[in-house]
C-alpha positions in Angstrom: 22.2 17.7 41.0 24.5 18.9 43.8 23.6 16.1 46.3 24.2 13.4 43.8 27.6 14.8 42.9 28.6 14.9 46.6 27.5 11.4 47.2 29.2 10.2 44.0 32.5 11.8 44.9 32.3 10.2 48.3 31.6 6.8 46.8 34.4 6.9 44.2 37.3 8.4 46.2 37.7 5.8 49.0 41.1 4.4 48.1 44.2 2.7 49.4 47.5 4.4 48.7 49.5 1.1 48.2 47.2 -0.2 45.4 48.6 2.1 42.7 52.1 0.4 42.7 50.4 -3.0 42.8 48.2 -2.1 39.9 51.2 -1.0 37.9 53.1 -4.2 38.7 50.1 -6.4 37.8 49.6 -4.6 34.5 53.1 -5.6 33.5 52.2 -9.3 34.1 49.2 -9.0 31.7 51.3 -8.7 28.6 50.9 -12.1 27.0 52.5 -12.7 23.6 49.8 -11.5 21.2 50.7 -14.0 18.5 49.5 -16.8 20.9 46.0 -15.3 21.3 42.8 -15.8 19.4 41.5 -12.5 17.9 38.4 -12.9 20.0 40.6 -12.6 23.1 42.1 -9.3 22.1 38.9 -7.4 21.3 36.8 -5.6 23.8 38.0 -3.0 26.4 38.0 0.7 26.6 41.6 1.8 26.7 43.2 5.1 27.8 44.8 6.6 24.7 47.9 7.9 26.5 48.7 4.3 27.7 48.5 2.3 24.5 52.2 1.3 24.2 52.9 -2.3 24.7 50.1 -4.9 24.9 47.5 -2.7 23.2 49.9 -1.7 20.4 50.7 -5.3 19.7 47.0 -6.3 19.7 46.0 -3.6 17.3 48.9 -4.6 15.0 47.7 -8.2 15.0 44.2 -7.0 14.0 45.7 -5.1 11.1 46.4 -1.6 12.2 49.0 0.2 10.2 49.3 3.4 12.3 51.7 4.1 15.1 50.6 4.8 18.7 51.8 8.4 18.2 49.4 8.7 15.2 46.6 8.0 17.7 47.8 10.1 20.7 50.6 12.6 20.7 50.8 15.7 22.9 53.4 17.5 20.8 52.3 16.7 17.3 49.1 16.4 15.4 47.3 13.1 16.1 43.9 11.5 15.9 43.0 12.7 19.4 43.0 16.3 18.1 40.0 15.6 15.8 37.9 14.0 18.6 35.5 16.2 20.6 33.2 15.5 23.5 29.8 16.8 22.1 27.9 18.4 24.9 28.2 16.2 27.9 26.9 12.9 26.5 28.1 12.2 22.9 31.2 12.1 20.8 31.9 14.1 17.6 34.8 14.5 15.2 36.3 17.2 13.0 36.2 16.3 9.3 37.5 19.4 7.6 40.1 22.1 8.0 37.3 24.6 8.7 36.0 23.0 11.9 33.2 21.0 10.3 31.9 18.6 13.0 30.1 15.3 12.5 28.1 13.5 15.2 24.9 11.5 15.4 21.5 12.8 14.5 20.2 11.7 17.9 23.1 13.6 19.5 22.2 16.8 17.8 18.4 16.2 18.2 17.9 18.8 20.9 19.6 21.5 18.8 17.6 20.5 15.7 14.4 20.5 17.7 15.1 23.9 19.3 15.2 25.5 15.8 12.1 23.7 14.6 8.6 25.2 14.4 5.4 24.2 12.7 6.4 26.5 9.8 10.0 25.4 9.7 10.1 21.8 10.9 13.7 20.8 10.6 13.0 17.5 12.3 10.6 16.6 9.5 12.3 18.3 6.5 15.9 18.4 7.5 18.2 21.4 7.5 21.2 22.3 5.3 23.3 25.5 5.5 24.8 26.3 2.1 27.0 29.1 3.5 28.5 30.1 6.8 25.9 32.8 7.2 23.1 30.2 7.2 24.5 28.2 10.1 22.5 28.4 13.3 23.9 29.1 16.7 23.0 26.9 19.7 22.9 28.1 23.2 24.4 25.5 25.6 26.1 23.4 22.9 29.8 22.6 23.2 32.7 20.7 21.7 35.5 19.8 24.1 39.0 18.6 23.0 41.5 16.7 25.2 44.9 18.5 24.9 46.8 16.4 27.4 46.4 13.5 29.9 48.7 13.4 33.0 49.0 10.7 35.6 48.6 12.5 39.0 48.1 9.4 41.2 51.1 10.1 43.4 50.1 13.7 44.0 46.5 12.8 44.8 47.6 10.2 47.3 50.2 12.5 49.0 49.7 12.3 52.8 47.4 9.3 52.6 48.4 6.2 54.7 46.9 2.8 55.3 46.4 3.4 59.0 43.9 6.2 58.3 40.2 5.6 58.4 38.3 6.1 55.2 36.9 9.5 56.1 40.4 10.9 56.8 41.6 9.4 53.5 38.7 10.9 51.6 39.3 14.4 53.1 43.0 14.4 52.1 42.3 13.1 48.6 39.6 15.7 48.0 42.0 18.4 49.2 44.7 17.1 47.0 42.5 16.9 43.9 41.6 20.5 44.3 45.2 21.5 44.8 46.6 19.4 41.9 43.9 20.6 39.6 44.4 24.3 40.5 48.2 23.9 40.0 48.1 22.0 36.8 50.0 23.6 33.9 47.6 25.0 31.3 47.0 28.0 29.2 44.6 30.8 30.3 41.9 29.6 27.9 42.2 25.9 28.9 40.5 24.0 31.7 41.3 20.8 33.6 39.7 18.1 35.6 40.8 14.9 37.4 39.1 11.5 37.3 39.7 8.2 39.1 40.3 4.8 37.3 40.5 1.2 38.3 37.9 1.8 41.1 40.1 4.5 42.7 43.5 3.1 42.3 44.7 5.6 39.7 44.0 9.3 39.0 44.5 11.1 35.7 44.3 14.8 34.9 42.8 16.0 31.7 43.6 19.4 30.2 40.9 20.5 27.8 39.8 23.2 25.4 36.0 23.7 25.4 34.4 25.6 22.5 30.9 26.9 23.1 30.2 28.6 19.7 28.9 25.5 17.9 26.5 26.1 15.0 24.1 23.7 13.3 25.2 23.1 9.7 23.2 20.1 8.4 20.8 17.4 9.4 18.8 15.0 7.3 15.1 14.6 8.1 14.2 12.2 10.8 12.8 9.9 8.1 16.6 9.3 7.3 18.3 10.3 10.5 16.0 8.3 12.7 14.7 5.8 10.2 13.2 2.8 12.0 12.9 5.0 15.2 12.1 3.0 18.3 11.1 -0.2 16.5 14.6 -0.6 15.0 16.5 0.9 17.9 19.2 -1.5 19.1 18.3 -3.9 16.3 19.9 -5.5 13.2 19.5 -5.3 10.3 19.6 -1.5 10.6 19.1 1.2 7.9 19.5 4.5 9.7 21.4 7.6 8.5 22.0 8.7 12.1 24.2 11.8 11.6 24.1 15.6 11.9 26.7 18.3 11.2 27.8 21.3 13.2 30.7 23.7 12.9 33.0 25.0 15.7 33.7 28.7 15.8 36.7 30.3 17.6 38.0 33.8 18.1 40.6 35.4 15.9 43.4 33.5 17.7 41.6 30.1 17.2 40.7 29.9 20.9 37.4 29.2 22.6 35.0 32.1 22.7 31.4 32.8 23.4 29.1 33.2 20.4 29.9 36.3 18.4 29.3 37.3 14.8 33.0 38.1 14.7 34.0 34.5 15.5 35.5 32.4 12.6 35.5 28.7 11.8 37.9 26.7 14.0 41.2 25.5 12.5 41.9 22.0 14.0 45.3 20.5 14.7 44.0 17.4 12.9 40.9 16.5 11.0 39.8 13.0 9.7 40.3 12.1 6.0 37.3 10.2 4.8 37.7 6.9 3.0 35.6 6.1 -0.1 36.8 2.5 -0.3 34.3 1.0 2.2 34.9 -2.1 4.3 35.3 -5.8 4.1 34.8 -8.6 6.6 37.7 -8.7 9.2 38.9 -5.1 8.3 40.5 -3.4 11.3 38.3 -0.8 13.1 39.3 1.7 15.8 36.7 3.8 17.6 37.7 6.9 19.5 35.3 8.5 21.9 33.9 9.2 25.3 32.1 6.1 26.6 29.9 6.9 29.6 29.8 4.1 32.1 30.5 0.4 32.3 30.7 -2.1 35.2 32.6 -5.0 33.8 33.9 -6.3 37.1 30.8 -6.7 39.2 30.3 -10.0 40.9 27.6 -12.5 39.8 25.3 -11.5 42.5 25.5 -7.8 41.4 24.8 -8.6 37.8 21.9 -10.9 38.7 20.4 -8.1 40.8 20.6 -5.6 37.9 19.3 -8.0 35.2 16.5 -9.6 37.2 15.4 -7.0 39.8 16.4 -3.5 39.0 16.1 -3.4 35.2 12.6 -5.0 35.2 11.3 -2.2 37.6 12.8 0.6 35.5 11.5 -1.0 32.3 7.9 -1.1 33.6 8.0 2.5 34.6 9.3 3.7 31.2 7.0 1.4 29.3 4.1 3.0 31.1 5.3 6.5 30.4 6.1 5.8 26.7 2.6 4.5 26.0 1.0 7.6 27.4 3.3 10.0 25.6 3.1 8.1 22.3 -0.7 8.2 22.3 -0.6 12.1 22.4 2.3 12.4 19.9 0.4 10.5 17.3 -2.7 12.8 17.6 -1.1 16.2 17.8 1.8 17.5 15.6 2.7 20.3 18.1 3.0 17.8 20.9 5.0 15.5 18.6 7.6 18.3 18.1 7.6 19.2 21.8 8.1 15.6 23.0 10.2 14.2 20.2 13.5 14.5 22.0 12.2 13.5 25.4 10.4 10.5 24.0 13.6 9.3 22.2 15.5 9.8 25.4 13.1 7.8 27.5 12.8 5.0 24.9 16.5 4.6 24.3 17.4 3.1 27.7 14.0 1.5 28.1 14.9 -0.8 25.2 18.5 -1.0 26.1 17.6 -2.4 29.6 15.3 -5.0 28.0 18.1 -6.2 25.7 20.7 -6.0 28.5 18.7 -8.3 30.8 17.9 -10.7 28.0 21.6 -10.7 26.8 22.9 -11.4 30.3 20.5 -14.3 30.7 20.8 -15.7 27.2 24.6 -15.8 27.2 24.8 -17.3 30.7 26.9 -14.3 31.8 25.9 -14.8 35.5 26.9 -18.4 35.4 30.2 -17.5 33.7 30.9 -15.1 36.4 30.1 -17.7 39.0 32.5 -20.1 37.3 35.2 -17.4 37.4 34.4 -16.8 41.1 34.7 -20.5 41.9 38.1 -20.5 40.2 39.0 -17.3 42.1 38.0 -18.9 45.5 40.0 -22.0 44.7 43.2 -20.1 43.9 42.7 -17.8 47.0 42.4 -20.9 49.2 45.4 -22.7 47.5 47.6 -19.7 47.9 46.3 -18.8 51.3 45.4 -15.3 50.2 43.6 -14.5 53.5 42.9 -10.9 52.6 40.7 -12.0 49.7 38.9 -14.9 51.4 35.7 -13.1 52.4 35.2 -10.9 49.4 32.5 -13.0 47.7 30.6 -13.6 50.9 30.8 -9.8 51.6 29.2 -9.2 48.2 26.4 -11.6 48.9 25.6 -9.9 52.2 25.8 -6.4 50.9 23.8 -6.9 47.7 21.0 -8.5 49.8 21.1 -5.6 52.1 21.0 -2.9 49.4 18.3 -4.5 47.1 15.2 -2.9 48.6 16.7 0.6 48.9 18.2 0.4 45.4 14.7 -0.3 44.1 13.2 2.6 46.1 16.0 4.9 44.8 15.3 3.9 41.2 11.6 4.4 41.6 12.2 7.9 42.9 14.7 8.7 40.1 12.5 7.2 37.3 9.2 8.7 38.5 9.9 11.9 40.5 13.1 13.0 38.8 12.9 11.9 35.2 9.5 10.9 33.8 6.9 13.0 35.6 7.8 16.5 34.5 5.7 18.3 37.2 7.5 16.4 39.9 10.8 17.2 38.2 9.8 20.9 38.4 9.0 20.5 42.1 12.4 19.0 42.6 14.1 22.2 41.1 12.1 24.3 43.5 12.8 21.9 46.4 16.5 22.5 45.8 15.9 26.2 45.9 14.1 25.9 49.2 17.0 23.8 50.6 19.4 26.6 49.5 17.2 29.1 51.3 17.1 27.0 54.5 20.8 26.6 54.4 21.9 30.0 53.4 19.1 32.4 53.9 18.0 35.2 51.5 21.5 35.5 49.9 21.5 31.9 48.9 17.9 32.2 47.6 18.6 35.2 45.5 21.8 33.7 44.2 20.0 30.6 42.9 16.6 32.2 41.9 17.6 33.4 38.4 19.2 30.1 37.4 16.1 28.1 38.6 13.8 30.4 36.7 15.9 30.2 33.5 16.0 26.4 33.8 12.2 26.1 34.3 11.6 28.5 31.4 13.5 26.0 29.2 11.5 23.1 30.5 8.1 24.8 29.9 9.0 25.4 26.3 8.4 21.7 25.6 5.9 21.0 28.3 2.3 19.9 28.1 0.2 19.5 31.3 -2.3 17.6 29.1 0.3 14.9 28.5 2.0 15.0 31.9 -1.2 14.5 33.9 -1.9 10.9 32.8 1.8 10.2 33.1 1.7 11.4 36.7 -1.4 9.4 37.5 -0.1 6.1 36.2 3.5 6.4 37.4 2.8 7.7 40.9 0.3 4.8 41.3 3.0 2.4 40.1 5.5 3.9 42.5 3.1 3.5 45.4 2.3 -0.1 44.5 5.8 -1.4 43.7 8.3 0.6 45.6 9.4 -1.0 49.0 6.9 0.2 51.5 9.4 1.2 54.2 10.7 4.0 52.0 7.3 5.4 50.9 6.0 8.7 52.4 2.6 8.6 54.1 1.2 10.7 51.2 1.6 7.7 48.9 -0.4 5.2 51.1 -4.1 4.5 50.4 -4.6 7.2 47.9 -6.9 7.5 44.9 -4.3 8.7 42.4 -6.9 9.7 39.7 -8.5 12.1 42.2 -5.0 13.3 43.3 -4.0 14.0 39.7 -7.2 15.9 39.0 -6.7 18.0 42.1 -3.1 18.8 41.6 -3.2 19.6 37.9 -6.4 21.8 38.3 -5.0 23.8 41.3 -1.2 24.0 41.1 0.5 27.0 39.6 3.4 24.9 38.6 1.8 23.6 35.4 2.6 26.8 33.6 5.6 29.1 33.5 3.3 32.1 34.1 2.2 30.4 37.3 5.8 29.9 38.4 6.6 33.5 37.7 3.6 34.5 39.9 4.8 32.3 42.7 8.2 33.9 42.5 6.9 37.5 43.1 7.8 38.9 46.5 10.5 38.3 49.0 12.3 35.0 49.5 10.1 34.4 52.6 7.0 35.1 50.7 8.0 32.8 47.7 8.8 29.9 50.0 5.5 30.4 51.9 3.6 30.4 48.6 5.5 27.3 47.3 4.5 25.4 50.5 0.9 26.1 49.8 0.9 24.8 46.3 -0.7 21.4 45.8 2.0 20.0 43.4 4.8 21.2 45.6 3.3 19.8 48.8 3.1 16.4 47.2 6.5 16.5 45.5 8.2 17.8 48.6 7.2 14.7 50.5 8.7 12.5 47.9 11.9 14.5 47.8 12.2 14.5 51.6 11.7 10.8 51.7 14.5 10.5 49.1 17.0 12.7 50.9 16.2 11.7 54.5 15.6 8.0 54.1 16.5 6.5 50.7 19.7 8.2 49.7 21.5 8.1 53.1 20.7 4.4 53.5 21.7 3.7 49.9 25.0 5.5 50.2 25.9 4.0 53.5 25.6 0.5 52.0 27.0 1.5 48.7 30.2 2.9 50.3 30.8 -0.5 51.8 30.1 -2.1 48.4 32.5 0.3 46.8 35.3 -0.6 49.3 34.7 -4.4 48.6 34.6 -3.8 44.9 37.9 -1.8 44.9 39.5 -4.6 46.8 38.0 -7.2 44.5 39.3 -5.3 41.5 42.8 -5.6 42.9 42.2 -9.2 43.9 41.2 -10.2 40.3 44.3 -8.7 38.9 46.4 -10.5 41.6 44.8 -13.8 41.2 44.5 -13.8 37.4 47.7 -12.1 36.2 47.3 -13.2 32.6 43.8 -11.8 32.1 43.3 -8.4 30.4 42.0 -5.6 32.6 40.9 -2.1 31.5 39.4 0.7 33.6 35.7 0.9 33.4 34.3 3.7 31.2 33.8 7.0 33.0 33.1 9.6 30.2 36.8 10.1 29.5 38.5 9.7 26.2 39.0 6.1 25.2 40.1 3.9 22.3 38.6 0.6 21.5 39.5 -1.7 18.6 38.0 -4.6 16.7 37.0 -5.6 13.2 34.2 -5.6 10.7 32.3 -8.8 11.4 28.9 -10.4 11.3 27.6 -13.1 13.6 25.0 -15.7 14.4 22.7 -14.4 17.1 20.6 -17.6 17.2 20.3 -21.0 15.5 19.8 -20.6 11.8 20.2 -16.8 11.8 23.2 -15.1 10.3 23.8 -11.3 10.4 25.9 -10.0 7.5 28.2 -7.1 8.0 26.5 -4.6 5.7 23.0 -3.3 4.9 22.0 -1.4 1.8 19.5 1.2 0.6 17.5 -1.7 -0.8 16.6 -2.6 2.8 15.3 1.0 3.4 12.9 0.5 0.5 11.9 -2.9 1.8 10.9 -1.4 5.2 9.1 1.6 3.6 5.6 2.2 5.0 4.1 5.3 3.5 2.8 7.7 6.1 4.3 5.7 9.0 6.5 8.1 11.2 9.1 5.4 11.8 9.4 3.9 8.3 8.3 6.5 5.8 10.9 7.3 3.1 11.3 10.8 1.5 10.3 10.8 -2.2 13.7 12.1 -3.3 15.4 9.2 -1.6 13.1 6.8 -3.4 13.9 8.5 -6.7 17.6 8.3 -6.1 17.2 4.6 -5.4 15.2 4.0 -8.5 17.7 5.8 -10.7 20.7 4.2 -8.8 22.2 7.7 -8.7 24.8 7.0 -6.0 27.7 8.9 -7.5 31.1 7.9 -6.2 29.6 6.6 -2.9 28.0 3.4 -4.2 29.5 0.0 -4.3 28.8 -2.5 -7.2 25.5 -0.8 -8.0 24.3 -0.7 -4.4 24.4 2.0 -1.7 25.8 0.8 1.6 24.0 2.2 4.7 25.1 0.5 8.0 27.9 -1.9 9.0 28.6 -4.2 12.0 31.8 -4.3 13.9 33.1 -6.0 17.1 34.0 -2.7 18.8 33.1 -2.4 22.5 31.0 0.7 23.0 28.4 2.2 25.4 26.4 5.3 25.8 28.7 8.3 25.1 30.3 6.6 22.1 27.3 7.8 20.1 28.8 9.9 17.3 32.3 8.3 17.6 34.3 8.0 14.4 35.2 4.6 13.2 38.6 4.7 11.5 40.5 2.2 9.4 44.0 0.8 9.8 45.5 4.1 8.5 43.4 6.6 10.4 40.8 7.4 7.7 37.1 7.6 8.7 35.0 4.7 7.5 31.9 5.0 9.7 30.0 6.8 12.4 29.1 4.8 15.5 25.5 5.1 16.7 24.2 1.9 18.4 24.8 -1.6 19.7 22.8 -4.7 18.7 20.1 -5.7 21.1 21.8 -9.1 21.9 25.0 -7.2 22.8 23.7 -4.5 25.1 24.9 -6.5 28.1 28.4 -5.4 27.1 28.3 -2.7 29.8 28.4 -5.6 32.3 29.9 -8.5 30.3 31.7 -8.3 26.9 31.5 -11.4 24.7 33.3 -11.1 21.3 31.1 -13.8 19.8 27.9 -11.8 20.2 28.6 -8.1 21.0 28.3 -6.0 17.8 28.2 -2.3 17.3 26.3 -0.6 14.5 27.9 2.1 12.4 26.6 4.4 9.6 28.8 3.7 6.6 30.4 7.1 6.0 29.7 6.8 2.3 26.0 6.9 3.1 26.6 10.1 5.1 28.3 11.6 2.0 25.6 10.3 -0.3 22.9 12.0 1.7 24.8 15.3 1.9 25.7 15.3 -1.8 23.0 13.6 -3.7 20.0 14.0 -1.4 20.6 17.5 0.1 22.7 19.0 -2.7 25.1 20.5 -0.1 28.1 20.1 -2.3 29.8 23.0 -0.4 30.2 20.6 2.6 31.6 17.8 0.4 34.1 20.2 -1.1 35.7 21.1 2.2 36.3 17.4 3.2 39.4 15.3 2.3 38.1 12.2 0.5 40.7 9.4 0.0 41.1 5.9 -1.5 43.5 4.1 0.8 42.8 0.7 -0.6 43.6 1.9 -4.2 
C-alpha cells in the first residue's frame, strides 16, 4: 500500500537532532543496581540485541542467565542471533539443525500448508511430513531473513538537521540521508539493508540482512494438533496446542541466498539451536528472541482510553459480524472451509485479541495507573519549572478529542473496504491501478498491470462470491450506520444494502478472475473506461475516494501533531523519571525479551499452573468437532503412555507459561534456557495479558509456549519422521 507507506514515513520521521544525545545521557541514568530490584521490576521490555551490555546483562544474570551477551549477539562469531530468522514479514522462526531445518508456528506456516492442500491431499486435515529432501515442497513468496549486523547511524541520518528548521525541512533532509546512508552501507553483494527509527524518532539503526527465498515445507501436524482449540482456545489458558510447522532453507552452492532451483542445497547456518530434553520448572530463566511487530507502551491515558473504549469496540463489532457469516459457510462446505481457513484464522486472531486487550486495560486499571503517573509527572514538571513540558498532557487531551471521529472513520474503511469485504479489496487494487494511470499515463498503467493481475489471481484462488456477498451486505450496512457521517460518501446514505448487494454481485465482472481478465482486454484507456462502468468498481471507488480525499489527509494532519507531542513526551518521561526503565517500542526489528517460567492468579480463587499435559487434550476431546477433535493415533499414544524420551514422570507436557513480554511477530520465536538451549516455541499470550502492547504488568502478563518436547514427540512418535529428529542436537543441560 504505497500511500500508507508514504504517510507512515512522514509520521515517524519528524525528529529533533538534539534528542539523541539527551536520550543517550538519560539511558545512563536508568542503570539502577539490579540487586535492589524486585524481579517483577526487571521483566518486560523488548530490547535491542546489540545494546544489551550493562543494565540488561545484569538483569538477565539476576534472573538466572548463564550465557554472556556475546553468546546472544556477536557480529564476528557465532551467536544466537544467527539462528533467528524473520519468517515472511510477520513471524519469527529458528534454525534447529546444521542442515537449515527451520521451526516456526503452525499458524505462521498456515498459508503455505493451505496452498499445497486439496480435497484429495488435505495437509491441513491430515498433516504433512517429508521423509527426504526430495519430498520437501517449495513455496513461492516464502522467505527467511537473518540479521547479520546492526549499526547505529543516528548521527549520519541527522546530518544537516538543525532545531531552527521547520518539520518539513527536517523531514526532507532525513529522508535524503536515510537513502544515502542505506545505499553507502557496507555489505556483501548478496546482502541487503534497511534503516528504522527508535524511541519515537530519536535514534536510527541500520540492519544488514540476508534474505533466503527458497524455503520448503518439511513438516506440519494436522490442524487437530497444530490448531487444537482453534478460536475457542485462542489467547486462553489452559492451552493444549501443538502450534508448530517445519521448513528448510535452501541456498546456492556458496551457501548464499538464491531463487528456487533444484540445484540448491540445504543451508548451513552459522549457529543452530540445541534442544533441551530436560523441561522447565517454576522460576526458570527464559529468553525469547524474535521480531515483535508493534507496541505503544508510552501512550498517555487519554490515548489508551480511546483505543480500549472507542476504537477497539468498533473493530470488534465489524470482525464479529464477518466471522459469523464466514463460519456459517465453512461449517457447511469442505471446499469453502479449505479456501477460507487461513483468512478466517487471520480475522479471528485480532478480533479476540482486541476483546482481551480492552478487558485487560480496564480490569487492571491501566488507564488510572497512567493517570497517576501523569499526575506525578505534572507535579515534578511544576516543581522543577520544566516549562517545555508543561502543556504536553493538555495537548494530548485536545488532539485525541480532535482525532477520534476521523480515527473511527479510518478504521471502518480499513476493516470493511480494505480487509474484510474481499470484493471491495479487489476494487481497491484496481483503484490503485487507475491512480497510477492518472498520474503516469499508459506507461505507468502497463508497468503495474501484470503485478495487479498476478495479485488478483492469487486472491481469486481462495475466493467465493457466495460467501463474500452476505459479508458485503452486513459490513457495508454497519459502515453506513456507525461510521461518522461527515466522512461517508453520498453512495452510503439512505441505501437498501440488500438490494445493492444483489445488484453488484449479479452484474459486476469483478466477482471472478475470468471477469477481471475480460475487463483487462484492450488499451489502458479502454480498460479504465470499462472499470468505471462496473457496478462493484463504481461503489468501491467512492469509498476509496472518500478515504484518500477526506479521511486520510485529515487523520494524518492531526496524527503528525500527535506524533510530535508523543516524541517530546517520550523524551520528557525519560527526563522526569530518570530511574525508570525505557525500551524502544516494537517495530518488527530483532529484539530480546527475558523473563521466567511462572503461573499466576488471574482472578480470585483461580490459579494458573505453569504447564499443561496431554491429559488435558483428551479432557477437551469432542469427536467430530473441528476445534477439539483428536486424531486416533494421538489417543492411542496417550493410552499406551508411549512418550519415549520426551515424557516427564509418566506425563507428556504440552504448553508452558512464562512472563516474557511478546506481541504479534513473536509468533514462532524460540524460548531458550539460561544456557541458550531451546525449551519452547512461543505462540500466544493469555487473554488477560493482551493489553501488554499498551501496558505491561508482570503480575498478570503471561505468554504461552509449546513445550519443545511436545514438538519432538509429535514429530517422532506421532508422525514417525525420525529423519528430522536425527538431524537435531538434543541435550540434557540440567543433567
